[in-house]
MDAnalysis code that builds the backbone (N, CA, C; Angstrom):
import MDAnalysis as mda
import numpy as np

u = mda.Universe.empty(393, n_residues=131, atom_resindex=np.repeat(np.arange(131), 3), trajectory=True)
u.add_TopologyAttr("name", ["N", "CA", "C"] * 131)
u.add_TopologyAttr("resid", np.arange(1, 132))
u.add_TopologyAttr("resname", ["UNK", "UNK", "UNK", "UNK", "UNK", "UNK", "UNK", "UNK", "UNK", "UNK", "UNK", "UNK", "UNK", "UNK", "UNK", "UNK", "UNK", "UNK", "UNK", "UNK", "UNK", "UNK", "UNK", "UNK", "UNK", "UNK", "UNK", "UNK", "UNK", "UNK", "UNK", "UNK", "UNK", "UNK", "UNK", "UNK", "UNK", "UNK", "UNK", "UNK", "UNK", "UNK", "UNK", "UNK", "UNK", "UNK", "UNK", "UNK", "UNK", "UNK", "UNK", "UNK", "UNK", "UNK", "UNK", "UNK", "UNK", "UNK", "UNK", "UNK", "UNK", "UNK", "UNK", "UNK", "UNK", "UNK", "UNK", "UNK", "UNK", "UNK", "UNK", "UNK", "UNK", "UNK", "UNK", "UNK", "UNK", "UNK", "UNK", "UNK", "UNK", "UNK", "UNK", "UNK", "UNK", "UNK", "UNK", "UNK", "UNK", "UNK", "UNK", "UNK", "UNK", "UNK", "UNK", "UNK", "UNK", "UNK", "UNK", "UNK", "UNK", "UNK", "UNK", "UNK", "UNK", "UNK", "UNK", "UNK", "UNK", "UNK", "UNK", "UNK", "UNK", "UNK", "UNK", "UNK", "UNK", "UNK", "UNK", "UNK", "UNK", "UNK", "UNK", "UNK", "UNK", "UNK", "UNK", "UNK", "UNK", "UNK", "UNK"])
u.atoms.positions = np.array([
    [7.962, 9.126, 3.614],
    [7.941, 8.042, 2.889],
    [9.349, 8.342, 1.776],
    [9.191, 9.653, 1.757],
    [10.308, 10.178, 0.912],
    [11.491, 10.510, 1.700],
    [11.401, 10.563, 3.064],
    [12.379, 9.998, 3.706],
    [13.253, 8.862, 3.429],
    [12.648, 7.932, 3.727],
    [13.116, 7.030, 3.545],
    [13.832, 6.415, 1.707],
    [12.749, 6.840, 0.895],
    [13.161, 6.815, -0.560],
    [14.849, 7.382, -0.528],
    [15.087, 8.243, 0.242],
    [16.192, 9.177, 0.297],
    [17.730, 8.241, 0.743],
    [16.956, 7.552, 1.860],
    [18.149, 6.640, 2.144],
    [18.151, 5.567, 1.737],
    [17.585, 4.846, 0.862],
    [17.305, 3.984, -0.061],
    [18.537, 4.712, -1.582],
    [17.968, 5.552, -2.170],
    [19.127, 6.141, -2.808],
    [20.408, 6.294, -2.816],
    [20.873, 6.660, -1.371],
    [21.927, 6.352, -0.758],
    [23.054, 5.105, -0.879],
    [21.951, 3.953, -0.617],
    [21.834, 2.539, -0.274],
    [22.573, 1.948, -1.397],
    [23.947, 1.908, -1.562],
    [24.570, 1.005, -3.107],
    [24.447, -0.368, -2.401],
    [23.532, -1.212, -3.731],
    [23.523, -2.870, -3.933],
    [25.148, -3.074, -4.345],
    [25.112, -4.409, -4.227],
    [26.400, -4.983, -4.475],
    [26.515, -5.128, -6.120],
    [27.575, -4.822, -6.794],
    [27.606, -4.908, -8.005],
    [26.664, -5.922, -8.699],
    [26.016, -5.496, -9.619],
    [24.693, -6.766, -10.337],
    [23.645, -6.528, -9.635],
    [23.437, -6.431, -7.994],
    [22.209, -6.396, -7.707],
    [21.536, -4.816, -7.457],
    [20.193, -5.150, -6.679],
    [19.138, -4.232, -7.211],
    [18.052, -3.506, -6.312],
    [17.816, -2.504, -6.315],
    [17.048, -2.130, -5.144],
    [15.688, -2.137, -5.424],
    [15.145, -2.845, -4.030],
    [14.201, -3.167, -3.981],
    [13.098, -2.239, -3.125],
    [12.418, -1.807, -3.706],
    [10.959, -1.130, -2.549],
    [9.862, -1.955, -2.484],
    [9.276, -2.121, -1.386],
    [8.449, -3.013, -0.810],
    [7.080, -1.494, 0.255],
    [6.360, -1.115, -0.769],
    [5.880, -0.006, 0.085],
    [4.298, -0.434, 0.049],
    [3.880, 0.098, 1.318],
    [2.558, -0.374, 2.102],
    [1.641, 1.080, 2.073],
    [0.461, 0.992, 2.321],
    [-0.280, 2.097, 2.345],
    [0.116, 3.216, 3.545],
    [0.211, 4.471, 3.178],
    [0.146, 5.350, 4.415],
    [-1.154, 5.412, 4.275],
    [-1.854, 5.195, 5.779],
    [-3.234, 5.538, 6.122],
    [-3.421, 7.020, 6.600],
    [-3.169, 7.398, 6.898],
    [-3.094, 8.663, 7.503],
    [-3.697, 9.715, 7.015],
    [-3.366, 9.939, 5.803],
    [-3.517, 11.001, 4.780],
    [-4.839, 11.438, 4.444],
    [-5.940, 10.993, 5.343],
    [-7.143, 11.707, 4.543],
    [-7.708, 11.405, 3.137],
    [-8.445, 12.858, 2.817],
    [-8.943, 12.873, 1.803],
    [-8.116, 13.007, 0.703],
    [-7.065, 13.147, 0.704],
    [-6.166, 13.662, -0.281],
    [-5.239, 12.513, -0.918],
    [-5.029, 10.958, 0.304],
    [-4.804, 10.176, 0.324],
    [-4.271, 9.051, -1.046],
    [-5.400, 9.420, -2.277],
    [-4.920, 8.718, -3.545],
    [-4.129, 9.804, -4.032],
    [-4.366, 11.049, -3.973],
    [-2.976, 11.764, -5.176],
    [-1.665, 11.729, -4.565],
    [-1.529, 11.520, -2.903],
    [-0.351, 11.888, -2.394],
    [0.394, 10.620, -2.385],
    [-0.356, 9.181, -3.095],
    [0.150, 8.122, -3.155],
    [0.693, 8.427, -4.390],
    [-0.217, 8.403, -5.398],
    [0.476, 8.599, -6.659],
    [1.188, 9.641, -7.038],
    [1.647, 10.493, -6.176],
    [2.408, 11.609, -6.306],
    [4.044, 11.452, -5.782],
    [3.973, 10.416, -5.068],
    [5.480, 9.511, -5.076],
    [6.151, 9.029, -5.817],
    [5.260, 9.139, -7.117],
    [6.699, 8.540, -8.315],
    [7.547, 8.840, -8.254],
    [7.143, 10.274, -8.550],
    [8.846, 11.071, -9.090],
    [9.979, 10.348, -7.888],
    [9.634, 10.419, -7.047],
    [10.669, 10.450, -5.749],
    [10.916, 9.025, -5.591],
    [10.437, 7.909, -5.956],
    [10.972, 7.053, -6.015],
    [11.809, 6.390, -7.639],
    [11.140, 6.894, -8.325],
    [12.004, 6.933, -9.713],
    [13.551, 7.231, -9.069],
    [13.389, 8.584, -8.882],
    [14.687, 9.054, -8.012],
    [15.610, 8.379, -7.310],
    [15.057, 7.305, -6.870],
    [16.175, 6.619, -6.052],
    [17.082, 5.184, -7.000],
    [16.719, 5.247, -8.498],
    [16.735, 4.173, -9.074],
    [16.607, 2.736, -8.541],
    [15.271, 2.940, -7.865],
    [14.756, 1.530, -7.741],
    [14.553, 0.363, -9.043],
    [15.245, -0.598, -8.715],
    [14.630, -2.050, -10.063],
    [13.485, -2.469, -10.038],
    [12.794, -2.677, -8.401],
    [11.751, -3.138, -8.751],
    [10.994, -2.991, -7.716],
    [9.916, -2.840, -7.224],
    [8.473, -2.132, -6.433],
    [7.543, -3.556, -6.275],
    [7.285, -3.383, -5.089],
    [6.339, -4.341, -4.630],
    [5.398, -3.320, -3.675],
    [3.947, -3.553, -3.897],
    [2.933, -3.033, -3.315],
    [1.840, -3.667, -2.667],
    [1.689, -2.692, -1.246],
    [0.297, -3.270, -0.646],
    [-0.957, -2.419, -0.094],
    [-1.957, -2.676, -0.578],
    [-2.657, -2.116, 0.048],
    [-3.438, -0.755, -1.189],
    [-4.966, -0.819, -1.270],
    [-5.678, 0.019, -2.295],
    [-4.975, 1.511, -2.540],
    [-4.170, 1.831, -1.780],
    [-3.539, 3.619, -2.249],
    [-2.525, 3.378, -2.496],
    [-1.763, 2.237, -2.793],
    [-0.292, 1.773, -3.441],
    [-1.173, 1.491, -4.782],
    [-2.417, 1.365, -5.067],
    [-2.732, 1.005, -6.593],
    [-2.206, 2.390, -7.398],
    [-2.308, 3.541, -6.462],
    [-2.328, 4.755, -7.301],
    [-1.172, 5.106, -7.482],
    [-0.172, 4.735, -6.646],
    [1.237, 4.898, -6.995],
    [1.700, 3.812, -8.603],
    [1.113, 2.538, -8.082],
    [1.630, 1.895, -9.241],
    [1.201, 2.415, -10.887],
    [0.009, 3.210, -10.807],
    [-0.738, 3.231, -12.278],
    [0.682, 4.372, -12.457],
    [1.137, 5.252, -11.332],
    [2.534, 5.864, -12.399],
    [3.680, 5.469, -12.635],
    [3.539, 4.680, -12.282],
    [5.248, 4.029, -12.421],
    [5.775, 3.160, -13.712],
    [6.399, 3.055, -14.304],
    [7.087, 2.217, -15.422],
    [6.683, 0.799, -14.985],
    [6.061, -0.062, -15.996],
    [5.981, -1.192, -16.299],
    [7.528, -2.392, -15.734],
    [8.281, -1.733, -16.412],
    [9.371, -2.584, -16.029],
    [9.687, -2.635, -14.304],
    [9.269, -1.582, -13.262],
    [9.567, -1.343, -12.244],
    [8.629, -2.537, -11.346],
    [7.257, -2.938, -11.710],
    [6.548, -3.350, -10.995],
    [6.631, -4.634, -11.012],
    [6.755, -4.911, -9.635],
    [6.283, -6.612, -9.261],
    [4.898, -6.981, -8.591],
    [5.282, -7.602, -7.489],
    [3.591, -8.270, -6.967],
    [2.558, -6.972, -5.795],
    [1.518, -7.243, -6.117],
    [0.639, -6.195, -5.364],
    [-0.151, -7.102, -4.634],
    [-0.203, -6.784, -3.274],
    [-1.413, -7.336, -2.233],
    [-2.005, -6.677, -1.477],
    [-3.380, -7.025, -1.656],
    [-4.264, -5.915, -0.232],
    [-3.657, -5.847, 1.237],
    [-3.355, -7.102, 1.263],
    [-2.683, -7.470, 2.834],
    [-1.323, -8.041, 2.425],
    [0.017, -7.439, 3.628],
    [1.326, -7.983, 3.303],
    [1.600, -9.006, 3.221],
    [0.431, -10.260, 4.236],
    [0.715, -11.328, 3.853],
    [1.136, -12.172, 2.656],
    [0.035, -11.225, 1.282],
    [-0.103, -12.083, -0.103],
    [1.263, -11.529, -1.161],
    [2.045, -10.854, -0.153],
    [3.357, -10.514, -1.308],
    [4.349, -10.905, -0.662],
    [4.701, -11.448, 0.960],
    [5.452, -12.042, 1.497],
    [6.403, -12.883, 0.882],
    [6.006, -13.620, 0.514],
    [6.025, -15.124, -0.203],
    [7.100, -14.475, -1.665],
    [6.177, -13.787, -2.342],
    [7.018, -13.346, -3.631],
    [8.114, -12.093, -3.310],
    [7.772, -11.278, -2.515],
    [9.202, -10.481, -2.471],
    [10.329, -11.289, -1.856],
    [9.977, -12.368, -1.058],
    [11.030, -13.306, -0.477],
    [12.021, -14.144, -1.431],
    [11.183, -14.377, -2.445],
    [11.587, -15.247, -3.555],
    [12.244, -14.371, -4.721],
    [11.951, -12.963, -4.703],
    [12.852, -12.110, -5.720],
    [13.715, -11.436, -5.159],
    [14.037, -11.893, -3.991],
    [15.826, -11.272, -3.708],
    [16.564, -12.024, -3.901],
    [18.021, -11.415, -4.597],
    [19.265, -12.128, -4.364],
    [20.247, -11.587, -3.559],
    [21.076, -12.401, -3.708],
    [22.668, -11.513, -2.808],
    [22.828, -10.510, -3.247],
    [22.977, -9.592, -2.379],
    [23.801, -8.390, -2.507],
    [22.296, -7.143, -2.439],
    [21.203, -7.661, -2.883],
    [20.295, -6.585, -3.260],
    [19.747, -5.324, -1.990],
    [19.618, -4.618, -1.924],
    [19.186, -3.770, -0.803],
    [17.422, -3.344, -1.097],
    [17.219, -3.868, 0.360],
    [15.703, -3.727, 0.546],
    [15.143, -2.852, 1.207],
    [14.390, -1.873, 0.429],
    [13.563, -0.814, 1.640],
    [12.218, -1.729, 2.135],
    [11.324, -1.721, 3.040],
    [10.336, -2.372, 3.521],
    [9.527, -0.875, 4.559],
    [8.666, -0.199, 3.890],
    [7.923, 0.846, 4.295],
    [6.482, 1.172, 4.159],
    [5.824, 1.330, 5.284],
    [4.357, 1.708, 5.543],
    [3.981, 1.658, 6.344],
    [2.609, 2.044, 6.476],
    [2.307, 2.505, 8.032],
    [1.742, 1.648, 8.686],
    [1.885, 1.228, 10.154],
    [1.562, 0.983, 11.186],
    [0.339, 0.013, 10.861],
    [-0.536, 0.423, 10.292],
    [-1.988, -0.356, 10.351],
    [-1.667, -1.278, 9.008],
    [-0.888, -0.715, 8.238],
    [-0.809, -1.702, 7.054],
    [0.326, -3.340, 7.071],
    [0.742, -3.267, 8.403],
    [1.468, -4.313, 8.921],
    [2.498, -4.629, 7.788],
    [3.458, -4.180, 7.693],
    [4.690, -4.749, 6.833],
    [5.301, -5.904, 7.364],
    [5.379, -6.141, 9.045],
    [5.894, -6.938, 9.490],
    [6.494, -8.696, 8.892],
    [5.022, -9.024, 8.484],
    [5.398, -10.550, 8.138],
    [6.476, -10.577, 6.510],
    [6.515, -9.287, 6.151],
    [7.402, -9.424, 4.580],
    [8.701, -9.289, 5.284],
    [9.158, -8.418, 6.636],
    [10.350, -8.195, 6.933],
    [10.696, -9.925, 8.173],
    [9.961, -10.169, 8.291],
    [10.212, -11.652, 8.662],
    [10.468, -12.386, 7.711],
    [9.685, -12.573, 6.812],
    [10.240, -13.469, 5.452],
    [11.781, -13.060, 5.225],
    [12.341, -11.899, 4.968],
    [13.026, -11.582, 4.478],
    [14.438, -11.723, 5.482],
    [14.355, -11.783, 6.641],
    [15.023, -12.212, 7.943],
    [15.028, -13.622, 8.137],
    [14.299, -14.219, 7.183],
    [14.086, -16.013, 7.620],
    [14.987, -16.315, 6.262],
    [15.822, -15.621, 5.215],
    [16.470, -15.891, 4.171],
    [17.932, -16.436, 4.842],
    [18.668, -17.457, 3.928],
    [19.646, -18.035, 4.094],
    [20.641, -16.999, 4.368],
    [20.296, -15.970, 3.607],
    [21.023, -14.962, 3.598],
    [20.488, -13.459, 3.448],
    [20.170, -12.837, 4.394],
    [19.330, -12.125, 4.543],
    [19.581, -10.666, 3.837],
    [18.913, -10.022, 3.105],
    [19.236, -8.785, 2.056],
    [19.785, -7.568, 2.957],
    [20.558, -6.367, 2.568],
    [20.645, -5.368, 3.341],
    [19.240, -4.860, 3.374],
    [18.963, -4.299, 4.586],
    [17.724, -3.739, 4.421],
    [17.958, -1.953, 4.959],
    [17.159, -0.760, 4.052],
    [16.742, 0.225, 4.333],
    [16.487, 0.449, 5.793],
    [16.962, 1.066, 6.746],
    [15.987, 1.065, 7.804],
    [15.373, 2.919, 8.191],
    [14.659, 3.202, 7.589],
    [14.098, 4.317, 7.201],
    [14.441, 5.379, 8.598],
    [14.863, 6.603, 8.228],
    [14.723, 7.395, 9.591],
    [13.244, 7.463, 10.459],
    [13.580, 8.095, 11.479],
    [12.223, 7.872, 12.832],
    [11.662, 8.809, 11.545],
    [10.190, 8.455, 11.893],
    [9.051, 8.969, 11.471],
    [8.007, 9.495, 12.366],
    [7.126, 10.466, 12.089],
    [6.488, 11.137, 12.836],
    [4.788, 10.650, 12.057],
    [4.287, 10.118, 12.822],
    [2.652, 9.953, 12.714],
    [2.349, 8.987, 11.190],
    [3.604, 8.153, 11.462],
    [3.476, 7.381, 10.257],
    [3.925, 8.013, 8.870],
    [4.717, 8.722, 8.684],
    [4.871, 9.607, 7.220],
    [6.192, 9.728, 7.290],
])
């Protein structure tokens, strides 16, 4: 997740556009999952993200650590926020979509690709064990 944040930080939106993070639970973290999700806040804020959408119960821990102005919709499953994410994207935005395979972020990516002008999407570096 942190590696994906670094890639997003290096991705420049067009003038006046935004960096948008759409983040799903990392499901393979065991007993420390809540703390590890909350611990992503500083790294995410360092990306200069303008908007953050989240999916899953553990991402609520991250949301609790972020400034209110960054927070957008949250859903228990990705289908809950696919529409709101797609509706919020504007021309020139850079969008990161990242979550464990079990979180199934594919409906969000599908909704973004279906836009008449799909955003620039951050492609996270290769991941090992979903992290």
